[in-house]
N, C-alpha and C positions, 0 to 999 in steps of 0.2 A: 231446418237452419243452414243456410246455404254457405258453400264455403269462404266466402268473402267476410259474412258475418264471423264465422267460427275466426277465422284470421286475425279480427278486428279484435276479438274477444282476448286470443292469446296474447296479443302485440299490449293489453291494456294490462293484461295478468302480469308480463313481463316488467311493463312500465311499474307496476304496482309493485312485484317483489324487488326490482331492481333496486330501489332504495333499502332494503333488506339485505341484499345481497352487499353491499357497502357498509352496512355494520356487522357483518358477520365473519370479516377479514377476509373475505375472498379467498373462500376455499380454493374456488376453480376459477383462476385469473382469465377475465376475457369472457365470462357465462354468467348468468344469472343464476344466483343460489340460493336455496330455501331449507331449512331444516326442515328433517321428516321423521316420522312417527318417532325413528329410534334417537333421536336427537341428533344425531349426525345432519351434515350438509349434501345437499344432491343438486344436481344441475334441473332447473326446470326445464320444461320439455312442451311444446307445442302437441297439440292431440292428433298432427301428424307427425310424432316423433324425432321432430327437426328441437337443436341445443337452442336456447333463448339465447343471444350472443350481447354482453354490453358494448357501451360505448368505447370501451376500452381494447376490445377483440383485436389481438395481432394471429397472422397465422402459427405463432413459433407457439401461442396455448392452445391447438389443437387438443381435445380428447379423445382417446380410442371410441370410446361411446358416444362421441359423436360424429363417428364415420373417420376418423383420424388414423394414422396408419399406427399399428402395435410399436413401440418401440421394442427390437431386436435384443435379448441379451448376447452380450460380447462375450465370447471365447474367451477364457483364460487359461495361460500358459501351466501346467503341474511338471515340476521334474521328480523322478525318482532313479533310483539307484536299484542297480540290479548287481550283487555280487554272487563272483563264480571263485572257486581253490580247486584247482587238481593236483594232484601228482604227479610228478614228472613222469612215475613208469607209467602213464598213460600217454601224455602229450611228447614227452620222449624217451629214448633209451638211456640207458645209464653214462654218465659222463661225455652224453651226445647232445648239439645244439640242434639238430635236425628234427624237426618235427616229426612224428610217425603220422601212418595213413589214418589208423582210429584218433590221433588226435588234431588230424584236420577234421576230420569227419565230427568231431566233437566242438570244436570252435564253431565250423559251421552250422551245426543245431543252434548255437548260443547266440551267434548272429544273427540267424532267421529267426529266431523266435524275439530277439531285442527288436529286430526292425519292424514286426506284426505289433508292437506295443505304442512306438513313436517313435520320434526321429532319434537319432543318435546324434549328441553334443558331445562327449569326451568320451573316451575310453583311458583308463590307467591299467598301464600292464607293471606287475612285479613280480621278476624273476627270484627265486630263494634256492639255495643248496643244502647238502648236511654239513657236517663238519668234516666230513671225510676229504682229504687232501687240504691245500696249502689255501690260506686266506685270500692270496692274490689271485690264486688260479679260482679258486672257488667266485668271488667277484667277476670275474672277467667270463667265466662259464654262464651264471646267473645275467649277465647283462646279454650275451649272445641269444641266451632262451626268452625274455622278455623282447628281444627285437625282433626275432625269427616269428613272434605271434604277433609284432604290429607289422610285419611283412606280410605275413597272411592275411590280416583283416585288410590289408590296404590293397592287395590281391581279389578281395574280393568287393571293391568299390568302396569301402570306407575313405573318409579323407585323412591322408596322414597328420596333418595338421591338429586334428583333433585328439591323436593317440598319443599319449605320453609311454614309456616305455624307459625302465629303470634295474640294474639289478641290487639286489638286497647282500647278494652274497652269501654266507651263514649265518646273518644276523636272523633272531626270533627261533632259531632251532627247537622244536619242541622235545625230540627224543634222542635225538642224535646221542647225548650225553649217557642215557641209561643205556643204547645198543653198544657202545663201545663198551661201557661196563660190562654187559654180558658177552658179549664175543671178541673184545678184541679190536685197538683200531690195527688198521693194514701196516706193516713194517714193511714199507716199499724197498727200501734199501737194503734188507732180508732178502726179501724174493728177488731182487734184481741178482743181488751176489749170488743167489743158488742159483738161479736159472743160468746165471755165465758159467760156472764150474761143472754143473749138469753137462755143459756141452763137449768137454773134456776129460770127463770123471770115467772111471773103468766103469765096467757093467755091472758090478756088484753096489760101487756108488751111487750111478744113475737110477738104479732101481730104489735106493734108500733116498735120496735127493728127489724124484717124483713123487713117492709117498708123500715127502715133506710137504712141495708144491702142492700136491691136492687137499692137502689139509690146509692149506692156506686159502688153497681156492674156494673149498667149503666153509670155512669160517668168513672169508669175503663175500659171500654168493649170500650168505645169512645177515653179513650187517648190512648190505645193501638192501635187502629188503627190507630189515628192520626200521631204516632210516628212508624209507621210502615217504613220507608222510613229511620229511622236512625239505625236499625235495621237489618245489612247488611251483606253479604261475598261480597267482592271485589278480584277477581281472574285476575290473569297477566299471560298470557302463551307465551312464549318468544321461537319461533320455526325457525328454517333454514330448505331452502331449496335451491338446486343447482341449478340453470339456468347457459345457457349459452345465450348469447349476440350476 
């Protein structure tokens, strides 16, 4: 059979099934459809594999199986949060708002890991203290520590507008009360008094006072170690990443 005769037969076939396409609800708009053996509809094709179009065909109706471009899946953005909590014994020295070298390394690693996972949208930094010391002082210290972390992140290229830093003082302390009950709370007034008297005391008195101050120092060290978990920095990083399902 010649190519011309085959084409004529395909066109006749398209015209014949075109009426059925109108009846099947137009499963493939712009194309001639026909029920297949499974009971669903399929597009009629010529013997050369060309899809048969009907009179209502528009370019927007183009199907992938007929040579049209396959629609690409649009990536969607997902947001996840990474939480980090560290005792200030690692990030800061006791009673200090200055980041330690180890603390800087810890935060650098945290930031690098976050950047590998996606874009950083927001960083929330909260600073906490133990209950040693006055409330006003602790609030100020915790705020200075939170801002020290913020400043460090900014030095690493993070936009400061995405970072919120706030000091929480001794709120939400978990272990301080039990530690104070065990070791006693620092009596700074007494320590200051003994220290002042020690400067002008006799040799024998100085020896007694030094022993007393050494005792204070030991209990203070134990108290500081016990309350370390309450002196913490909590960091939450919200980051987005485009994924295609």
